[in-house]
N, C-alpha and C positions, 0 to 999 in steps of 0.2 A: 378251672371252675370260675364262672362269672360271678362277680360280686353282687349282681342284681338278681340271681336265681335263689329261690328258696331251697334249703336243704331238707330233704325228706328221708328219714331213716326208717327202713322196714326191717322188723325183727320177727322171724318165723323159722321154725325148724324144718318146715316142709319146702324143699327146693321147687316144687311145682307151683306152690302159692307165690313164692318169691318171683318166679319167672312170669306168672300171670300179672302180677302187680306191675312189674317193670314194663311189660308190654302195654298195659292199659294206660300207664302214665308217661309213656315214652314221648308223646307229642306235647306234653305240658312243659312249661318253663321251670322245671324243678331239677335239682341235682340229687339223684337217687343214690342212696347208700344202703347196702343190705348186709345183714349178719344173720347167723343161724342159731344163735344161742344167747341166753341172758347175760352170761359172763362177758362175752364179747361186746354186747350192747352197752353194758356199764363202763367197760374200758374205753370204748369209743366216745361216749358222751362226757367222759372226764377230760377229753382233749378237744372235742368239737361239739358245739351246741347246735343241734339241728333246729329247724323251725317247726317241725312236726315229726312225731314218732307214730308209726303204724305198728302196733305191738300185739303179737299173738298171745292168747291167754294160756293155752295148754302147751307147755314146753317141758322137756326133761330138766332135772336138777333144780331149776328155779322157774316158777310160772310167771305170767305177766302181771299178776297182782303184786307179787313181791318186788318185781322190777319197778312197778309204778310207785310203791311206797318208798323205795330207796331213792328214786329220782326226786320225789317231792320233798325229801329231807335234805337234799343236796343243794348247797348255795350255787346259784347260777342256773341250775337245771330245773328248779322248782316250778318255773312258769312255762316250761315247754308244753305245748298242747299234746295230749296223748289220745290216740284213737285206738280202742281195743278191737282186735279181730277175734271173734269168738263164735264157736258152734254152740255154745251154751245159751239157751234161750230162756232160762228160768229167771224169775224176778230176783231171787237171792243172789245169783251170780252177778247180775247187773248192779245190785245194791252194793255188793262187796267191791266191785270195780270202782264205783263212785266214792266209796269210803277210803279207798287206797289212792285216790287222786286222778282217776281217769276223767277225761272231758266228754267222751262220746263213745258209742259202740257201733259196730257194723257186723252183721251176722254173716257167717259162712254158710253156704257159698254166697258171695256178695255179687250184687248187680254192678256192672261196669259203669253205667250212668250214675248210679247212686254213689259209688265210690269216688268218682271224679268230683261230683257235686259236693260231697262231704269234705273232701280235701280242700277244694277251692274255698268253701265257706269258712272252714276253720282257719285257714291261712289269712283270709281277709279279716276275720274278726281279731286274730292275733296281731295283725299289722295295725289295726285300729287301737288295740290295747297298748301296743308299743308306742304309737304316736301319742296317745293320751298320757302314757307314763313319762315320755320325754317332755311333753307340754307341762305336766305337773312339776317336773324337776326344773324346767326353765322358769316357770312361774315362781317357784321357791327361790331360785337365784335372784330373780328380779325383785322379789319382796325383801331380800336380805342384803343385797349388794350395796356398797357405799357409793356407787356411781349412779347418777340419775339417768333414767331413760324416759323419753316422751315419744308417743306416737301421734302424728298429726295427719289430717286428711289433705287433699289436694289444695284446699283453701287455707292451709296452715292452722286449722282449728284443732285444738287438743282433743284427741279421742281417749287417750290413756296416759297416765303418768304413774310410775312406781313410787313407793313411799319416799325414797330419797329425792326423786324428781319433784314430788309435791311439796316436800319440805323446802327445797331450794327455791322454787317459784312461789312458795307460800300460797298454794292453791287450796281453796275450800271446795266442798262437795258441789257447790253451785257455780263453780268457775271453769268447768271443763269445756264450756262453749267459747272460751277465749281463744284467740290465736296465740301461737307461741310467742310472737313478738309482743303482743299486748300484755301477756303474763310477765314476760321478762322485763319490760320497760316499767312495770309497776314499782320495782325495787332496784333495778340494775341499770347500768349504762352499757351501750354497745361499743366495743373497741376492737380493733381500729375501725373507724366508721366506713372506710371505703370497701372493706370486706363484707359488710352487711348490705351493700346496695344490691347484691345478686341473691339475697336470701329469698327462698329457702334452697336454692340450688347448691349442691355440694361444691366445695372448692376443688380446683383442678387436682387431679391425681399427682402425688409427689410434691405438692406445694408445701413450702416451709412455713408459710404464714398460717396463723391460727385465729379463728374468731373467738373473742373473749366477752364474757359477761362479768362486769365488775360491780359488786355491791360496795358503795363508798363507805369508808370508815366513819364511825360516829363516836360520840363520847362514851357509848356503851359497848361498842364492839369494834374490832379491827376490820379492815377491808377483807372482802372475800373475792377470790379470783376463780372463775370457772371457764374451762375450755369447752367450746361447743362444736360438735362435729355431727354433720348429717351422714349417717353410715351408708356406704354404698351397698346396694342390694339389687337383685335381679328385678327385671321390669315387673311392676305391680300394676295389674289392671285397675285397681282402686286408687292408685297414685298416693298411697300412704307412705309416710317417711318415718324412719326411726332416728331420733335425735339423742345423742349421748352428751351428758353434762358431767364433766370430770373436774373435781375440786383440785385446783393446783395452787391453793393459797400457800401451803407449806413450801412448795417448790419455788414460788416467787419470793417468799421471804428468805429462803436460802440464797437465791441469786442476789437479792438486795444486800444481804450480809457480805457476800463476796465482793460486790462492787464497793460497798462502804469501806471494807477493809483495804481494798486497792487504793482508794483515795487517801485513807488514813496513813498507809505506808508511804505514799508519795509525799505527803505533807511532812511527815515526821523525819524522814531520812534525807530528803534532798538537801536541806541547809547544812547540816554537819558534814555530809560527804563532800559537798562542793567546797566548803572551807578547807577540809583536809587535802583535797586534790589540788587546790590552788597553791597551798604551801609546798607540796611535793613538787609541783611543776616549776615553781620559782627556784627551788634548790637544784633541780635537774638541769635547768637551762643556764643558770648563772651562779653556780656554787662559788667560783673563784672571786666573784665581786663582793661577797658578803664577809663581814667581820665575824669573829667568833661569837660576839654578843648578839649580832643580828641572827646568826644561825640558831643560837639558843632560843631567841624569841620565836622564830618560826617553829622550832621543835616544841616549845611550850604551847604555841597556838594549836599545833597538830595534836598534842596530848589532850588539850582541853576539848578539841573536836571529838577525839576518841571517847572521852568521858561522856560528852553529850550524846554520842552515838550509842554508848552503852546504856545510858538512861532511856533513850528513845526505844531501844530494843526491849527494855524492861516494860515500857509503856505498851509496846506491841504485844508482849506476852500477856499483860493484863487485859488488853483488848480482846485477845483470843479467849482468855478465861471467862470473861464476863459477857462476851458476845454483844458488844456495844451496838446499838442500832439508832434509827432516827425517830423512834416512836417515843419521844419525850413529851412532857407536859409543858414545855417552854414554847409558846406560840410565836410565830413570826409575824411581824407587822410590815406594812409598806415602808415605813420609815427606816427599817433595817437595811434596805437595799443598798444605799451608798456605802455604808460601812462594810458590808459583806463583799461587795465588789472590790473595794480597796484591799481588803484582806486577801482575797483570791489573787489579786494582781501582784502581791508581794513575791510570789514564786514565778509568775509568768513574765513580769516586767514588761508589760505592753506599754507602748509609748502613747497611745491615743485611746482613752476610754472615757466616754461621756455617759453620765447617769442623770436621769430626770425623774423626779417623783413629785407630782403636784401636792400642794399643801393640803388640799381637801382629802387626799388619800392617806396621809401620813399615819393616822391612827387606825386605819382599817386592819383588822386582825385576820390574817390568812388562816385557812384550814390546813396549814402546813406547819410542822414544827420548825424551830429555828435551825436545828441541825440539818433538817431536810432541805430547807431553802439554801443553806450554806453549800451543801453537796451539789445541788442543782446548778447554782451559779458557777461553782468551781468546774464542773463538768462541761457546761456550755462554753465557758470562756477558754478552757483548755482545748476543747474540740475545735473551736474557731482558730486558735493559734496553730494547732497541729496540722490542719489541712489548708492553711493559708499558704500561697506560693512562697512568701518570704518569712512565714511564721511570725509576722508582726501585723495582725489585722487592726484596722481602726474600728473599734466597737462602739455602738450606741445602744444603751439600755434605757428603757423607759417603762414606767408603770402608768396605765390608763384605766379609767373606770369603764366597765361594760354596763353594769346595772347595780342595784343595791346589794346584790349578793355575789358579784364576780368582778375581778379585776383582770387585766391582761398585762402580762410581762412580755415585752418585745425586745429581742436582741437582733441587731443588724450588724453584719460584717461586710468587708469589701474583698472577700476571697474569690471563690469560684462558683460557677453555675453547676447544678446537678441535674441529671436526668429525672423526669417526673416520677418514674417508677421507684427510684431510690428515695425520693422525697417522701413517698407514701410508706415505704418499708422501714424507714429509719427508726421508727418508734417500736417496731414489732419485737416483743420479747420472744426469742427463740430458745427452745430447750428440747432435750431428747427425753424419751420415755423413762430411761433409767435414772434421770435426775442430773445428768451432767449438762452444764450450761455453756453455750458459747456466748450468749448475750451480745452478739456482734453481727452487724451487717457488713458485707464486703464494702470497703471504702469508707465506713463510718467508724465512730469510736465505740469503745466498750460500754460506756455509760449511758448513751442516748436511750436505749430501751428502759433503763432504770430511772432516768429522768421521767419518762412517760409513766412508768409504774407508780412513782411517787405522786405525780399529778393526777393520774387516773383514779387511784385509790381514794384520793380526796374528793373525787367527783368532778374533776376538771378535765381539760382536753389540751391536746398538743397539735401544732401544725408546723410544717417546715415549707417555706416558699422560696423561690428564686426572686431576687430583687428585680423589679421591673425597670429600674433606671440605670443599673450598672451591674457588673458581675458581683456576686455575693449572695448571702443567704439571709432570710428573715426567719427567725424562730418566734413563734407566738405560743405562750402558755396561758390558758384561761384558768384562773385559780379561784375557787370559791372562797368567800370571806364569811366571817362570823356574822350572822344577822343582827346581833346585838352590839357589834363593834363599829358603829357608823358615825361616831361623834366627829365633829370637824376638828381639824388640827390647827394649832397656832404656829406651825412651822413655816419657814419661808416658802415662797411660791414654788420654787423647785431647787433641787440640789444638784450641782454639776461637779463631777469629779475633775481633778486636774488632768491635763493631757499626759502627764507622766507620773506614775505612782511607784513608790519603792516600798 
């Protein structure tokens, strides 16, 4: 049976009538099924739903009117078109058939041309009814789903947006003439920028990269993250596009919590574990060289390290319980940069770290919290050390003014050069639909996408460049500053970190 053929069920107790109908409809694209009594017809329609029933009225045991009534009361079969075959020509019989749910009548003996025309017409109307029903269900889904959908024309002008899409883009009734990009840019930033240069073309099939719209955080609301996808569809002569807007704010927050916890664990456990291991290594290598008192001192030192470790684990348990994050009300200032870099370097022990922050920028308040800036610096410095050939990069960090509302944090290392494709992808936050995150680009660190997340949600931007003068990387973070925090500072012209920090 072809899935494209209509199923037509013929119910008549007269074998001659059944044969005539089969011959008349033999050349039509229908799958014909025939039964000789009402009971069999009801049994068959309980398993298979035909597209049309040709039903004889006068049959033994149960007539066509009764069959009609039962089918109309049955879920699933209630909308099957029924064409009554009858020799009864009185108005009362036709009225009774309509009352029991018949859609049309054809009189016996029937004309072959008329029968074919009636069957074609009923099936065509039923197909239109089904299409409209599907369209109504689809429209209901669009009106109630929490995912935004926008339809645009070939010039990217918005033709339709469902309620969620209108809410996301804050569209009013007179703004449907906007292009999608115009509407998006009213309240959001486009990230990563290189993926939007080919808009509105869909991204290559199988691409792990995602186009994002980010509504920056404000004092009234947290940042909102939206994944934008141009849905692939068959060739449309009108060149209309369906755009899906999926809110991934919760997923990004979960990924950020994982990353923050990772940094927290690294900071809390590294020092006591290193102390404990150093003592054990000393005893293992030179036990015979130590006096009893010295061994006791080493054991005491190890015991103290274990106590510290126990306390740190308790802190970690508390961290898990309260889900510490970077969204505090403690703002970061440019003047915090030298101290945060020094703190981050206590664990890394890099030998050459230079920090410069001009005096006129010292009091500029960043639209980042102090914990957020702490995590960003720790990740950037750790990443530079991790991928340096000798794990001892010479770092230069500097803060420069871009304008009255933005500063640029630059970090330069003397490590390796990277392929241009990797430079663009380094910031891309990757995640799977079920919510499991990798957060990692091959060859890069776990936290770079989250550095971008923290900066992007504040309304800033990130770049990674190869140094033009030597091997190494330049990272630039453009960070918004508070518009009311522009007072000049009385700090020194710049602050430079010592070449070795402990």
